C-alpha positions in Angstrom: -11.8 52.2 144.4 -14.9 52.9 145.7 -16.4 52.3 149.2 -19.0 49.6 147.3 -15.8 48.2 145.6 -13.8 48.1 148.3 -16.4 46.1 150.1 -17.3 44.0 148.0 -12.7 42.9 147.6 -13.2 42.6 151.1 -16.1 40.4 151.1 -14.7 37.5 148.3 -11.9 37.8 150.1 -13.2 36.8 153.6 -15.3 34.4 152.1 -12.5 32.7 150.0 -10.3 32.1 153.4 -13.1 30.6 155.0 -14.0 28.8 152.0 -10.5 26.8 153.7 -12.1 25.1 156.0 -15.4 23.7 154.2 -14.5 21.5 151.4 -18.0 21.8 149.8 -17.4 25.8 149.3 -14.1 25.2 148.0 -15.1 22.8 145.3 -18.4 25.5 144.6 -15.6 28.4 144.4 -13.8 26.0 142.2 -16.4 25.3 140.3 -17.4 29.7 140.0 -14.1 30.1 139.0 -14.1 27.9 135.9 -17.2 29.1 134.9 -15.9 32.5 135.0 -12.4 31.9 133.1 -14.6 30.2 130.3 -16.7 33.5 129.4 -14.0 36.4 130.7 -10.4 36.8 130.8 -10.3 38.0 133.9 -8.5 36.0 136.4 -8.4 38.4 139.6 -10.2 35.5 141.4 -7.7 32.8 141.0 -4.7 35.0 141.9 -6.5 36.1 145.0 -7.1 32.1 146.1 -3.4 31.7 144.9 -2.2 34.7 147.1 -4.4 33.7 149.6 -3.7 29.7 149.9 0.9 31.2 149.5 -0.2 33.3 153.0 -1.5 30.1 154.7 1.0 27.9 153.2 3.3 30.1 155.0 1.6 30.2 158.1 1.0 26.5 157.9 4.4 25.5 157.6 5.8 28.2 160.6 3.5 26.5 162.8 4.6 23.2 162.2 0.9 22.0 161.2 0.8 18.1 160.5 -2.6 19.2 158.7 -2.2 21.6 156.2 -5.2 23.3 155.5 -3.3 25.2 152.5 -2.6 23.4 149.4 0.4 23.1 148.0 1.9 26.4 146.2 4.1 24.6 143.7 4.2 21.2 141.9 7.1 19.6 140.1 5.5 17.1 137.3 7.7 14.5 136.1 6.7 14.4 132.4 9.3 12.5 131.2 12.6 11.0 132.2 14.1 11.6 128.9 16.9 13.3 128.0 19.5 14.6 125.1 22.6 14.5 126.7 24.6 12.2 129.4 26.0 14.3 132.0 28.8 12.8 133.9 27.7 13.2 136.9 23.9 12.6 136.5 22.2 8.9 137.4 19.8 8.6 135.2 21.4 9.1 131.6 25.2 8.9 132.4 25.2 5.2 130.7 23.2 3.7 127.7 22.4 1.0 129.4 20.2 3.4 132.1 18.8 5.0 129.3 17.8 2.1 127.8 16.0 1.1 131.0 14.1 4.4 131.1 12.9 4.4 127.6 11.7 1.0 127.9 9.6 1.6 130.9 8.2 4.6 128.4 8.8 7.3 131.5 6.7 9.8 130.3 3.5 11.2 131.8 0.4 11.3 130.1 -1.8 14.1 129.1 -4.4 13.1 130.7 -2.6 12.6 134.3 -1.4 16.2 133.7 -4.9 17.4 133.6 -6.0 15.6 136.3 -3.6 17.0 138.4 -3.7 20.5 137.5 -7.3 20.2 137.6 -7.2 18.8 141.1 -4.9 21.2 142.9 -5.8 24.6 140.7 -7.1 27.1 141.5 -4.6 27.3 144.6 -1.4 26.4 142.6 1.1 28.9 141.4 3.8 27.3 139.9 4.6 24.0 138.2 8.1 22.8 137.4 8.5 20.0 134.9 10.9 17.7 135.9 13.9 17.7 137.3 15.3 14.1 136.1 14.8 14.3 132.5 14.5 17.2 130.0 11.8 19.2 130.4 11.8 20.7 126.3 11.6 16.7 125.4 8.5 16.3 126.9 5.6 15.2 124.8 2.5 17.7 124.2 4.7 20.9 125.2 2.7 23.1 124.0 -0.5 21.2 125.1 0.9 21.4 128.5 2.4 24.8 128.2 -1.5 25.9 127.1 -3.0 24.0 130.4 -0.8 26.3 132.8 -1.7 29.3 131.3 -5.6 28.8 130.8 -5.4 28.5 134.9 -3.1 30.8 135.9 -0.5 29.4 136.8 3.8 30.0 136.0 6.1 27.7 134.7 9.7 27.2 136.6 12.3 25.7 134.0 15.2 23.8 135.0 17.2 23.2 131.9 20.2 21.9 129.5 18.8 24.7 127.0 20.1 23.1 123.9 16.7 22.3 122.1 15.3 25.9 122.5 13.5 27.4 119.6 11.9 31.1 118.3 8.5 29.6 118.3 8.8 27.8 121.6 10.2 30.7 123.3 7.3 33.1 122.1 5.0 30.6 123.6 6.5 29.8 126.7 8.3 33.6 127.8 4.6 35.0 129.2 4.4 32.2 131.4 7.8 31.7 132.7 8.8 32.7 136.4 12.0 32.0 136.3 14.3 29.8 133.8 17.1 27.8 135.6 19.7 26.6 133.2 22.5 24.3 134.0 25.6 25.4 133.2 28.8 23.9 134.9 32.0 25.3 132.7 33.5 28.8 131.8 35.0 27.0 128.4 33.8 25.2 126.0 36.1 22.1 126.6 35.0 21.5 129.9 31.3 22.6 129.5 31.2 19.9 126.7 33.6 17.0 128.8 30.8 17.4 131.6 27.5 17.7 129.5 28.7 15.4 126.8 26.8 15.9 123.6 26.2 19.3 124.5 27.1 22.0 122.4 28.3 25.2 124.2 27.8 28.1 121.6 24.1 26.8 121.3 23.8 27.3 125.2 25.1 30.8 125.2 22.8 31.6 121.8 19.9 30.2 123.6 20.6 32.5 126.5 21.0 35.6 124.5 18.2 35.2 122.7 16.0 34.3 126.0 17.5 38.0 127.0 16.0 39.8 123.9 12.5 38.0 124.6 12.1 39.0 128.1 13.9 42.6 127.2 9.9 42.9 125.2 8.2 42.2 128.8 7.3 44.9 131.2 9.4 44.2 134.6 6.9 42.9 136.7 6.7 40.2 134.1 10.0 39.5 133.2 11.0 35.8 133.8 14.2 35.1 136.4 17.1 34.0 134.8 19.7 31.0 137.1 22.5 29.6 136.8 22.4 26.0 138.7 26.1 24.6 138.9 27.3 21.2 140.3 30.8 21.8 141.6 33.1 19.0 140.7 37.0 18.8 140.5 36.3 19.0 136.5 35.1 22.7 137.2 36.4 24.0 140.4 38.9 26.1 138.7 36.5 28.0 136.3 33.8 29.0 138.9 34.8 32.3 138.9 34.5 32.2 135.3 31.3 31.4 135.3 31.1 34.2 137.5 32.1 36.6 134.7 29.9 35.0 131.7 26.7 35.0 134.7 27.5 39.0 134.4 27.9 38.9 130.7 24.8 37.1 129.9 22.4 39.4 132.5 21.8 36.4 135.1 20.3 37.0 137.8 21.4 34.5 140.7 24.0 31.6 140.2 23.8 28.9 142.6 26.2 25.9 143.1 25.6 22.8 144.8 28.2 20.1 145.3 27.7 16.8 142.9 26.2 13.5 144.4 28.7 10.5 143.9 26.6 7.4 143.2 29.0 5.3 141.4 33.0 4.6 142.4 33.9 6.0 139.0 32.6 9.3 139.7 34.5 9.9 143.7 37.8 12.0 141.8 35.2 14.5 141.0 34.0 14.8 145.0 35.5 17.8 146.2 35.7 16.6 149.6 38.6 15.2 148.2 39.9 18.4 147.1 39.0 20.5 150.0 41.9 23.4 149.9 41.8 23.4 145.9 37.7 24.1 146.2 38.2 26.6 149.2 40.6 28.4 147.0 38.3 29.0 144.0 35.3 29.5 146.0 36.7 32.3 147.2 37.7 33.6 144.2 34.6 33.2 143.0 32.9 35.0 145.9 35.4 37.8 145.2 34.6 37.9 141.4 30.7 37.9 142.5 31.2 40.8 145.0 32.9 43.4 142.1 30.3 42.2 139.6 27.6 42.6 141.1 26.1 39.2 140.7 24.4 37.3 143.4 26.1 33.8 144.3 24.5 31.4 146.7 27.4 28.6 147.2 27.8 26.2 150.2 29.9 27.0 152.9 33.7 26.3 152.5 35.3 23.1 153.7 36.3 23.3 157.4 39.7 22.0 157.0 41.4 20.0 159.4 38.8 18.7 162.1 38.8 15.4 163.7 36.2 13.6 161.8 35.6 11.6 164.9 34.4 15.0 166.7 31.7 15.7 164.4 29.7 12.5 164.7 26.4 12.9 166.2 23.8 10.7 167.8 21.0 11.0 166.8 19.2 13.1 169.1 22.0 15.3 169.0 21.3 15.9 164.9 18.4 17.3 165.6 18.6 21.2 165.5 18.4 23.2 168.2 16.3 25.6 166.0 12.9 24.4 164.6 12.7 24.1 161.1 10.3 23.9 158.6 10.7 22.5 155.0 9.4 24.4 151.7 7.8 20.4 150.5 6.3 19.3 153.2 3.9 22.4 153.6 4.2 24.3 150.5 5.6 21.8 147.3 5.0 17.9 145.8 6.5 16.0 143.4 4.5 13.8 141.3 6.1 11.7 139.2 5.4 9.9 135.4 3.6 6.8 136.9 1.1 8.9 139.0 3.1 8.4 142.6 3.3 11.7 144.8 6.5 11.8 146.6 8.0 14.5 149.1 10.8 15.6 147.1 13.4 14.4 144.6 15.8 13.6 147.4 16.6 9.8 147.4 15.3 7.3 149.8 11.7 9.6 149.6 8.6 7.7 150.5 5.6 7.4 148.1 2.9 8.9 149.9 0.2 7.9 147.3 -0.8 7.8 143.4 -3.0 10.1 141.6 -4.3 7.5 139.9 -6.3 5.8 142.8 -6.3 9.1 145.2 -7.2 13.2 144.5 -3.9 14.9 145.4 -6.1 16.2 148.0 -6.3 13.2 149.9 -2.1 12.2 149.7 -1.5 16.0 150.7 -3.0 15.6 154.4 -2.8 11.4 154.4 -1.3 9.5 156.9 1.9 9.6 155.4 2.1 13.1 155.1 0.9 13.9 158.5 3.8 11.4 159.7 6.2 13.1 158.3 5.4 16.7 159.4 5.3 15.2 162.7 8.8 13.5 162.5 10.8 16.4 161.2 12.1 18.2 164.2 11.5 14.8 166.4 15.0 12.9 167.1 13.6 10.8 164.7 12.8 11.9 161.4 12.3 9.9 158.3 15.3 8.5 156.6 15.2 10.5 154.2 15.6 14.2 156.0 18.1 12.6 157.9 20.9 14.2 155.8 18.5 16.2 153.6 21.2 18.1 151.7 18.7 20.5 151.1 17.7 21.3 154.6 20.5 19.9 156.6 20.2 18.9 160.4 23.5 18.7 161.2 27.3 19.7 160.2 28.8 17.6 157.1 30.6 15.1 158.4 33.9 14.8 156.5 34.7 13.0 153.8 31.9 10.7 153.8 29.2 13.4 153.2 30.6 13.7 149.7 28.3 10.6 148.7 25.0 11.4 150.0 
């Protein structure tokens, strides 16, 4: 790069950085980028803004700023609550009554709302996840959604049961995918289909192989990652080492595990808090298998057996970690429901921060509710949903009660 080109790049980068403090300049730059995108496929300016916003978000998070000068890096958009399966641990789709309720309220995000959010959040937005409460491949207008993301240089994160993929959709989606997270809860057909009711084990395996074939056609720097997401419970804990073996065979980049969340009495027997010794045995075996095969494996810590629950009870002040912590969701991510409600995450009892039909995302992002939640995160009185958050725990698990989170 010659000196003139380098100077222009530095000048543009400086201008974009200082525009962060000036809403008028930021809007002007957005308009300029939008116009240039219509005339050219060169998205270098868009990528630069996304990178600068990511750097700023990291800085704001480290400094625990209540007023966040960065815009969200990642959005989860609840494009649909509908799902083709009835997984035994799913609160939304476990029974027909709940499925009928979801269908009755037309729980689908209108395409106009999706476009509005993307326009409001771009060009800073880097990645979008399509729903975590339903099956994203059932989203209406999915083809148009992919086009919108592509036009704004936004990557797609997909958390899916992966039963509905086809060659046409794979070809269209593969180039904007950042990662594919397949919900995978058994190493055998019997266990897998018992937990994920309505699924087909062979179909999911076939689709994963199809995905691997497709990503091999891309450059390594453009190739999306493949994850397994496992909900650990009594029904599948003994198959965890087998899932690790399957992950190796299917070229999975990372295996992520979390404990089942118990929301009704009928599921209490599935909680591994009732089967701690068994859980520890197979978590250890799975860890050894992962080390042996070179599979990246993220899992909860083994249970501490024999501790007296009363010794783990903490006061509100003691429950706050001595080490300051930040939450990705409060400084970098946000969650928008099919009806336009903006919430900080998908954790139970989370507050509604505002609604896109009534305010801009930028206005909600630094509204009083978000500021207060960021301020109180490391205080003795965090918001209720933050106190016992299973993603960012402030205190050690408190015995059997933790299974009812």
